N, C-alpha and C positions, 0 to 999 in steps of 0.2 A: 716476746712478740716477734722478734726478728729471726727466730729459729726456723722460720719457714724457708730460710735460705738453703735448706736441704734439697729443695727442688731447684734445679739449675738448668742452664744452657740449652737453648734451642739452636742446633748447629745446621750447617748449610747443605745445599744440594750439590753443586758442582764446583769444587775447589780446583782452580787452574794450577797446572804445574808451576807456573811462574811464581805462585805464592811461596814456594820453597825458598826462592832467592829474595823475597820481598823484605823490606824493612819492617820493624815493628809498627803495627797499625795504630793510629790514634784518630779515629773518625769523629770523636766528640770532643769539643772544646768548651769548658765551663767558664763562665764569668759570674762574678758575685758583686752585688751592689746593694745600696740601702737608700731609703728616703724617709724623712721625718714626716709622720702623719699629723702629730700634735706633740705637745711638750712631753718629752720622755717616752714617746711611743713611735716605733719605727716599723717600716715594712722592709724585710730582708728579701731580696730577689735573687733567684738562682736560675741562670739561663744556660741551656745547653745548645750549642750550635752543632748540628748533625750533618755530616757530609751526605751528599747525594747517594741514594740507594741504601743507606744505612738507617736503622731505626732503634730507638731507645724504648725500653718497656715502661709501662705505667707504674704508678705507686701501688696499685692493687691489681691482682689478676684473678680471674675466675678459678674456682676450685678445680683441681685436677691439672692445672697448667704447669708445665715443666720449665718454664722460663723464669728468669730471676727478675723480680720487680725492682724498681728504683727505690732505695731506702735512704732517708735522711735521718741522721742522728745529731742531736744537739747536746753540747756540754757548756753550761752557762755558769757564770759567776753567781754568787748568792743573791744578788739584787735583781736578777733578770727573770721575768715571767713570760712564758710562751702564751700568747693569746690565741685560743682556738687551735685548730690543726693546720697543717700545711695545705696550701691551696693550689690547685691546677690553674694555670693561666693560658694554656694552649689547647688546641684541638686534639682530642684523643681519638685515634683510629682503632677500629675493631674489625677483626676478621677471623675466620675459622682456620685453625691450625690443623690441616688435614692429617698430618702424621700423628699428633697427640690426640686428635678427636675432640678438642675443646676450643673455645674462643680465646683469643689473646688480644691484648690492648697495647698500643705502642704510639710513639710520636715519630714524625718524619720532619726533616729540615730543622726544626727547632722545638725545644720544650722549655717552658718557663714555669717556675713554681715560686711561691712566696710564703713567708711566715711572718706574722706580726708579733713583735716583742715589746715589752714595756720594761724600761730600766729604772733603777733607783739613783745611780750616780753615773756621771760621765765616764768614770774609770771602769765601768762594767764591760765585760766582754762576752761574746757568743762565738763558740767554735762549732762549725757545722762540718759534718762528714757525710758525703754522699757516695753510696755504693751502688754501682749500676752495671748493666750488661748491654752490649749493642750487638746487632746482627745485620748482615745484609742478605742478599739472595744466595750467597755462596758459602758464607761462613759466619761463625759467632766467635766473639772474643771472650776470654775468661773474665770473671768479676774484676772490676777496677774501682779504685777508691780515690776521691778527690777531697781535699780539706781546705777550709778557709776560716780565718778568724776575723770577726767583726769587732771593731772598737768604736767608741762613741765620744771620744774626746773632742772631735771637731763639732762645730755647732750644727751643721747640716751636711748631708751628703746627697749628691745627685743620684736619683734612682733611675733605673732603666725603665723606659716606657714598655708596657706590656699590653697585649690585646685583652679584650674582655673575656671573662671566663666562659668557656663553652663546655657542654656536657651532652653532646648530641650523638653519642655512640649508638650503633645499631642495637635496638632492643626488640626487633620484630619477633625473634624466637620466643622471648619471654612473654611478649604481648599475646602471642598465639597460645602459649601454654596457659596463661591466665584466662584467655577466652574460653578454652576448653573447660577449665575449672568452673567458669560461669554457667556453661551449658550443663555440666554435671550437677551443679547446685539446683538447677531447675527441676531435675528429675528426682529430687528428694521428697519424702512424704510431707514435710512441713512447708514446701514451696509450691509444688505442682498443683495441689488442690486449691490453692489460693488464686490461681489465674482466673477461673470463672467468677469467684467471689469478688475479686478486686475489680474486674472489668465491669461488673454490674453497677459499680459506682458511677461510671461514665454514661450509663444508659438513663440516668435520672434527668438528663437534659432534654428528654423528649425528642421533638422534631428539630431542635436546634443542633444540627449536625456540626456546624462550624464551631460552636462552643464546645461540643463534646470532643472534637478532634484537637482543639487547642488545649483542653485540659489533659487529654491523653499525651500530647507532646510534652507538656510541663511535667506530667507524671514520670514519663520515661527519662527525661533529662534530669529530673530530681534524683532518681535512682543512681544514675551515672555520677552525678555531682556528689552525692553522699559518700559513695565508696571511694571516689577519687580524693575527696578530702581526707579520708582515712589514710590513703597512701601518702598524701602530702605531709600529714602529721608524722608518719613514720620516717619519711625522707628528711624532715627537719630535725627530728629528735635523734635519729640514728645516723643515716647517711654514710658517706664513704669514710669518715674519720674513724669509724669503729671497725672497718673492714678487716684489717689485719688481726685485731683482737678476736673478732667473731669467727674468723676462719681457722685460728690456731689454738686458742685458749680452751682448756677443758670445760670451763664453766658454761659459756654459751652453748657449746656443742652438746653437753649433757642436758642442759635446759631444753634445747630444741628436740632432743631425743625424747625427753619426758613429755613435751607438748604433743608431739606426733602420736605417741602411744596413748596419751590422755584423750586426744580427739578420737582415736580408733575405738577406745572403750566406749565413748559416747555414741559413735556410729553403731556399735554392736548392741546398744540398748542398755548398757550398764547404768547410765544415768542420763538426764537431760540437761543441756546447758540452757539456762533461762535467765532473762533479764527481770529486774523488779517490775511488778505489775503496774505500779504507778507511772512508770515511764511509758509503757505501752498504752495505758488508758488515757494518759494526757495527750499523746499523739493521736489517738483514735478520736478524741473529742474535737480536736482541731480539724481533723479530716472531715467531720460531719458538717463543718461550716460551708463547704463547697468553695467554688472559685479557684483562683490560682493557689491561694494558701491551702485550700482543701486538697488540691492535687499534690502539692508538695508534702503535706502531712500524711496523705494516703501512702505516698512512697516511703516516708519515714516509718510509718506503721508497718508496712510490708517488710522493710529491712529489720525492724526490731522483732516482729513476730517470727520471722524465718531464721532468727539468730541461731537457734539450736542446731539447724542443719548447715547453715552457711559458715558459721564460725570456724569449724575445722578446715574448710577449704580456703577461706580468707586467711586464716592463720598460717596455713601452709604456704600460701603465696607470699605473705609478709615475711615469714621466716626465710624463705628462699631468697628474698630480695634484700634482707636487712643488711647484708654485708656488701651490697653492690653499690652502684653509682646512685646519685641523688634521684635521678629520673626513674630508676628501676621500680621502686615500690609504687610510684605514681602511675607508671605505665602498666604495672601489673593490675592495680585496682581499676584502671580505665578499661583494660581488656576484660576483666571479670565482670565489671558493671555493665559493659556494653552487651555482652552475651546474656547476662541475667535479666536486663531490661527488655531485650528484644521481644520475647513472647507477650509480656504484659503490654508493651506499647503497641505491638501489632494487633492483638485482639481488642485492645481499647479502641483502635482505629476501625477495626472490622469485627464488631461483636457478633455478627451473624455466623461467623466461621467457628464460633465456640462449639457448635453442635458436632463438628467434625473431630474434635479433640478426643484422644483415647481416654477412657475412664480410669480414674485413679484406683489403686488397689494394692495388693500385697507386693507387686513388682517394684513399687517405689521403695519399700523398705529393703528390698534386695539390693537396690542401687546403693543405699546407705551402707549396707554390710560390706559390699564389694569395695567401696571406698575405704572402709575401715581396714580391710586386709592390705590395701595399697599403702595406707598410712603406716601400718606396722612395718612393711618392707622398707619404705623410704626413710623411716625414722632411724633405722639401723645405720644409715650412712653417717649420721652425726656422731653416734657412739663410736663408729669406726675411726672417724677423724681424731677424736680425743684419744682413742686407744693407741693409734699409730704415733701421734705427736708426743705422747708421754710414755710410750713403750710399756704399757701395762700388760700386754699380752692376753687380753680378755677376749678379743674378737678377731682371731686369726682368720685367714682367708677361707679355710675349710669350714670353720664354725659359722662364718657369715653365709657361705653358700648353703650349708645345711639348714640354717634358719630360713633362708629364702625358699628352699625346696619345701620345707614344712608349711610355711605360710601360704604359698601358692597351691600346694596340694590341698590344704584345708579349704581354700577358696574354690578349687575345682569341685571338691565333694559338696560344698555348700550349694554351688550352682546345680549340682545333680539332685539336690534335695535331701542328701544324706545327713546334713547338719542343719539344725534349726535353732534360731534365737527366739527370745521371749515374744517379740512382736511379729514374727514371721507367720505367714499362713502356710498351710500344707501344700506341697508341690505334688499335684496329682499326675501331671504330665510335663514333659520338657518341650518348650517351644523351640522352633528352629533357630531363632537368634540366640537363645540361651544355650542350645547345643553347640553352636558355632563358638561361643565364648568358652564353653567347656573344652572344646578341642584346642583352642588357642592357649588356654591356661595350662593344660596338661602337656602340650607340646613344649611350652616354655620350661616346665618342670623337667621333662626328659632331656632337654638341651642342657640344663644345669647339672644333671647328675654326673657326667664325666668330670666336671670341675672338682668333685670331691677327690679325684685321683690325679689332679694336676693339669687337666685340660685348660687351655688359656682363656676360653670364654671371651673372645675378643669383643663381642657385642656388648658385654657388660663391664668392660675394663674401666670405665669411668666411675663405676659404683663399687667395685670390689676392692678389698685390700690387696697390696702387692703380692706377687707370687712368692717372695722370699719369706712371707709369714705362713706359708702353707706347710703343715706338719708332714703330710704324706704325699710326695710327688713321685709317681711311678717312674717317670723318666730319670729322676735323680737316683732312685733306688737301683734301677737297672744299670745306670752308669757307674754307680759305686760298686756294685757287685762285679761288673766287668773289670774294674780296676783291681778289686780284691783278687779275682781269679788270675789276672795277668801278673799280679805281683807275687803270687805264690808259685814259684818256679823251682825246678830242681837244678842245683848247681852241679858241676862236674864231679863232685865227691858224693853226690846223691843226697846232700843235705838240703832241707827245705829253707829257702831264703824268703823271709817275710817281706811283704811290700812296705815300703816307706813312702812318705809323701813325694820324695825326690830320690830316685835311684842314682847313686853317685857313680860316675865313671872316672873321677879323679881320685887322687890319694888323700886329699885334704877334705874328707867328707864332713868334718865337723863344721865347716864354714856354711854348709847348706842347712841352716837351722829353720825351724818353723817360721813362716812368714809373719811379719808384723801386720797388724790391722786386718788379719783374715777373719776376725769375728764380725766385721761389718762391711768388708770389701770382698769382691769375688770376681773371677774371670768367667766369661761365657763358655758354654759347651763343655763344662767339666775340665777345662784346661787349668793347669796349676802354674803358679808363678809368684812373684813378689810385688809388693806395693810400696817398698822402700828401696830407693836407688842404691844406696851403699850395700844393703843386705843382698840385693840381687846381683850386683857386680861381684861380690865375694863368692857367691855360689857359682857364677859363671866361670870364674877363674878356677874354682875347685873342680868343676866338671869339664873344664877345657871346652866350653861352648861359647859361641857368640851371643850377644845380647839383643833381644827385640824389645825396644821401648815403645810403649803405647801411651801417648799423651791423650788422656780421655777425660770424661766428666760424667757425673751421675745423670744429668739431664740432657746429655749430648745425643740428639736424635740421629745425626749422621754417624756417630760412633755406633749406635745400635743398628743402623742400617748396614754398616760395614760388617758388623758381627753376624747379622742375620743373613746377609747375602754373599759375603766373601769368606769370613771365618768359618761359616757353616760347611764349606766344601771339605770333604774328607781329606783331600790332598793337602789343603792349607793346614788343617788341624794336625795331620801327621808330621808335617815339617815343623810346625811350632812346638809340638809336644816332644819330638825326638831330637831336633837339631838346635833349638834355641833355649835360652833361659828368658822367660817373659817377665818384663817389669812393667806393670800398669801403673802409671802415675796420674792420679786424679787431681786436676787443677782447680777443682771447685769444692773439694771436701772441707767441711767446717770443723772437723775433729781437731781439738787443740793439741799441739805438740807439747811434750814435756818442757817446762820452762827453761831448762838448761839448753834446749835446742832452738830457742828463739834467736833470731838474728835480724840485723838491719841490712836490707838489700843495698848492694853497691850500685845497682841499676837505678832504683828510684828513691833510695834513702828511707824506705818505709819498713816498719817492723813486720816480720813474717813469723806468725805464731800459730798457723794452722797447716795441715797437710796440703790443702789446696793452694794457699799462698806460697808455700815453699816451692812446690813443683811448677806453678805458673811462673814464678820468678826464675826457676831453673831453666824452663823452656825458653823464656825470653833472653835471659842472660847468655845461655850456652848456644842456642840455635837461632836467635834473633827472629823467632816466630811466636805468635801468641794465639793461633787458631787451632782447633781440634776437629776431627782426629788428625794426629800427626805421628807417623811411624818412623823410628830411627833404628838403624842397625849399627852396633858398636862392637869393637874388639876389646881385648882386655886392657889396652892402653887408652880406652875411651875415644878412639878414633873412628870416624864413620867408615863403614865398609862399602857403602854405595849412597847415592843420592836419596834422601828421605822421601817418603810418600805421604800424600794427604788423602782426602776423600776421593775414591774412584772405585766403582763397582765392577771393574774388569777383573774377574777372577784370575785369568791367565796372566795378566800383567802383574798381579800381586804375587803369584807363584814365582814368576820370573824375578821379581824384586827379592823374594826370600832366597831363591837359589843363587842369585848373584852374590848376596851377602855371604852365604856359606862358602862359595867358591873363593871369594876374596879372603875370607878368614883363613881357609886352609892354605892358601898360597903364602900367608905370612908365617905359617908354622915352621 
């Protein structure tokens, strides 16, 4: 469940040069306390005091987020039982990460969490480990771990006072999405025709307009209440405690994929989703009694009868919110219900306006079918999550894009009337709104086609698998062919010297072996280098070149900005490729080191057993800095050639930095 740590680091925007000389930053201080709730039951409290302008990420983050969530791990003695899940006790802030294009959640000033445990014996212990990441407006720090062991031999312990739980993160976007879903549900063939049928119920009051409007109000509020109760049940039964499992495990993602495609089949007319007739009949009988109860049961009857059309949309909203905060499914159902209830309540208040409504017909079934195509496309997202998490290789980026192209092409042909389903009527002519939708659909298809050959399709980056899963990338092919051509050169004797990954200029070429970890780590822009410090240094000595160390991370946004805006300059690439041996050290990679390479850090006394932990420790221990990106130039004696650099998008300054390193290296020869 914690393997989601492959997504990491949101790094900063403007790292001041003074950071180079700064001490190791520790902007978060953790304190641990406990208090006895009742006999043998304790509340363990974990409080993080966060320095001004820094923030700590939440326990769960929306899908697509590249930041590292805070993760608590418990190791208990046999007699200890964890009661429920860990609870938030502080306000969670939420805002849009403009670079990543997704929402992120974090804490400022302080973050308090708690876990209730029940013990069997006073000698029982609980060891808690919290892994977390913090950022400010200028930089992010690599993953840090704090541990604490609780004992219960004392009779009672003073617990830290904590504020009441809050969960008031911004949910406006999801509310609006669900609201749109409610509007779409109205346009389905089992809902839209019911508007005049249902509103006639309120015309039985004759001239008693006050009673009629009161009943209409009860009717509309009942619809909202029924759907909101559904959301509340989901919030209580699922809620945030399942968020990590829902977002990473293959079982729920495959289940959601099947649910989406099942609903799509229903919208296409393969079968109807129906409730037992006794349930609908009983509600209908209660509605006939009139009064407040009658208005409520009229609303319940509407919800039940329209189930076959609304269930796929409601199910989609609940699936999307199942891994979110407690308020998310409630908010989603409130938004859906509000939109769904609006026309019924409105026409119940003003029944004379019914004559102005458009007549129902075949266009309603077209709405269902279009929603079915959209369900097919969105369902692939869940299959993709499972595929990437478990490395199945079933749904690479190009296959995913191809499926979307086919799905939306079929939708376009359906809108043109070239494809018909069982319940569709013949399309004798194309209306203007339908033509506009056809244009939008095929424009979207044309936009996606270049993605089959490696186009980035930035507008869809939140839905598509990563570029590294793309089998055929034109840019990569061109780049590899250029390398192959450049490597096939005539030597002075006229013999053809084949290209090797690294062309050796020194005598000890055997030292420049194939890079470790190159099967899952890579450098940008086709640059070649090493991901292991010792291996890179050996190659640098063999080639008699200085070393360019890049302290980086998988989710380091500022690292990617440097690569996109500075490293992309042809002059920078030429210097890096020709004059340096590049060593990229990932401070956040979770790949386990061979057990014989594990060691205990002299800096913090903790075990370092992954690539990321090793090189985060190396950066701190050697250079007294723990923020990325961080660039260091070294000679063969591992001495710095010039002052290191951090995040700065000044290309000319970066070139000067590289050239200064070369000049100083040559002066030592």
